N, C-alpha and C positions, 0 to 999 in steps of 0.2 A: 451320639454321645454329643459331637461337636456343636448339634443344633440344640442340646442342653444346657449345655455350657454356656455358649453363647446368649440363650436366654436367659439366664443365671444374671448374666454379666448386663445384660439390660433392664434388667428388672433392679441392682443394686444401685446403677448410674441413676433410675428413675427414683429411687427412696433419696438418695441422696442429693439431687435437686429436688425434691420436695421439702426436704428440711432445708436448702440454703433459701428457699423461696419465704420460710416463716423467720429465720436469724436477721442479725443485724445485717445492713449495708452501708459501706463507707465509699464515698466519691472523693478521690485524691488528685489535685490539683497543684503541682510544681510551678511555682512561679520564682526565675531570674529575675531581681533589679537592674533595669538600666544604671549606668555608670551614675553615681550620685545620687541615685534615687531612691537609695533603702527606706529611708525614713516618709517617702511619698507612698510607696508600694506597701508598705504595713498600715501608713493611715486607711488606704484604700481597701485592704484588706479588712481592717475594723469597721468601716462603713459597710461594706459589704456583710459581714459578719449580723451586725445588729439588723440588716434587713432579712436574710435567712432567718434568722433567730426569732424574729417577730411573726415568721410562720410556720414557725412549730420546725424550722430544722436545729439541729446540734451541731454547731461550729467549732474546730478547734484550728488553732493557728501554731504550726511549729516551724522551729528555726532548725534546718538542718546542719549538722556539725560534721564528726569525723567521718572520714569516707565518704563526703559528700563536695559537691562543689558550694557548700554552702548558700543555697538558695532555699525559699519558703513553702512548706505545705498548705494549702489552705483544703479543712475536710472538712466535708459536709455528712452528718449522721443522721441515718434515718431507722424505725423500728423494725421494716419487714419489706416486703417487696410492694406491700399494697401503700404504704407510709410514704415509701420513695415515690410511686405514679402519683398519689396524690397531692404531695405535698411540692413535687416537679413542677404538674400542672397549676398552681397556686402561684409558683414564683414567675412564670411565665407571663403570668396573665396580672403581676403585682405593678402598679405604676411606678412603685418606688423603686423595684429593681430595676424596671427596663427604663427609668430615667437614670439611676446610674449606670447600669451597662452602657447606653449609649456615651454618658459623661469620660466614663473609664474609655471606652473605645476610640473618642476623639483624642484622649492625652494620656495614652496609656503608660504608667511607671515601670512596667518591668513587661518581660516575655514569657509565655506558658509553654513550659520546656515539656511537660508530659499530663498525662491524665489518664485514669482508669478507676474502675469499679471493681470493688470486691465485696465478696461475702462471708462472712464469720462462721467457722467451721460449729462452732456450739450454736445450736437453734435457742438455749435459755438466755444468752446475751442480744440484749435488744437496746442498748445504749453503748456509746464508744469508750472503752476500759481504758483511754490514756489521755482524758479529758482535763486532767488535773493541771493549773499551771504550774508549772516549775517540773514536773515529773518527765523522767528522763526514757525515752525510749532506743532499747538496739533493734534493728530492723535487718531480717536476713529475707532475699527473695530467692527461692529455689525452683528449678526446672525439674520436674520428674522423668524420670525413665518417660518413654512413650509408651502409649496403651493403658489400658483400667488396673491393670494389675500395678503397674509404674506410680499411678496416683494412689491406688490403694496403700503401697507403700510405705511414700510421704505420710501419708495420712497419720499412719500406724507410727510413723517415727517420729512426728510432730506429738502422739499423745503420750509415749514414753518420755520424751523429752519435757514434756511439759509437767509430769507426775515429778520427776527429778528437779526441776528449775524453782517450782513453787514450795518442795519441799526446802530446799535451800534459802525460801524466802523473796522471790522474785514474782511477780504477777506476769500469768502466760497468756496469748492469745492467737489465734493463726486465722488466717483467711484464705477462700480461694477466689483468685483473680477471674473476674468475669466477662473481663473486655479491655481494651487500651492496645496500642501498637505492639507492645513487648512483649507477647507471649501469654494467651490465655490459659494455659494450663497450666502457667505458674501456679502456687503458695508463697503466701508470707505469715513469717513466724516473729512474733513478736514478744520480746522481754522489757517489762514493764519495770519501772524503779522510781521512787517516791524523789532520790535527787542522784547525782552522782555519787556521792559517799556511800547511797546504801548500793547502788550498783558496784563499786569497786569492792564492798563486802561480800556480793554473793559473787563475785568473778574470783576472789580470793579462795572461797568455800570450792567453788565447782572447779578449780584445779587441783585440787585435793581430795574431790570426793570419789571413793573407789565403783559406785555406781554409776557415774557420769562415765567415769575412763573408760569401764568396761562395755558402757555401751558406744563409745566410739570405736573402741577396739571393733565391734561386732559389725560395724558398719564398713568400715575399711579391709573388711574381712570378705565382703561381698561388692565389690567395685562393679560389676555388671549393672546390679540393681539399684548402685546409690544415684540419689538425686544431684544435681548441679547447683551450687553457689554462685547465683547469677549478679547478686549485689548486695551490699551491706552497709550498715553505716551506722551514724545515731541521732537523735535528734530530741531536742527540747520544747517543749510544749510552755508557748509564749502568752496564749489567749484562749478564754476559753467562754463560748456564748451558748 
């Protein structure tokens, strides 16, 4: 019986990984500007974004706000794994990119704080869902309980929360983090709003929504299977290419 359970678990993992190969991929690079060089860092990001965009890579620049150190995220978007490989090869061999990269390396305007790659849980999504300039994103990075069951429980929790939040007017997207120095089993849950006023309206409705309240109570009643919230914050999209 143990053998059959183990084989079933491997099949589930293989199916899930196959789905991720077809889904949107994001690369996140968080930059901290050097003292007095915020404008220079944004200008460098914009120049880099124009090069990446010309190669066919989607780019979003976002300003991190509440809950963060007020850094900037430089986000590269790919339709799927094949697109990720092909466009990264194109960037490595692009003269404009290599020239820019050398210039920036010689005179950097900021420090790279972290970078990681993540894949959308929804294989139907092939483009960055938070690329509109001015949109506001609430992000929540969760670490599941170790093991396949813990990861599946967190994905199911995301699916339930998404139905509630989208009914209340938010756009929701969630991701599996594939690499990076801070936890490859982690997942990211994003609440996306048109602006801060839209975010306030949804948050007000959420605080009074009985289905959302009952969902939170159900999670609190199972502390041994609950995921751990590692990081949360708010970002506003400053530019899209």
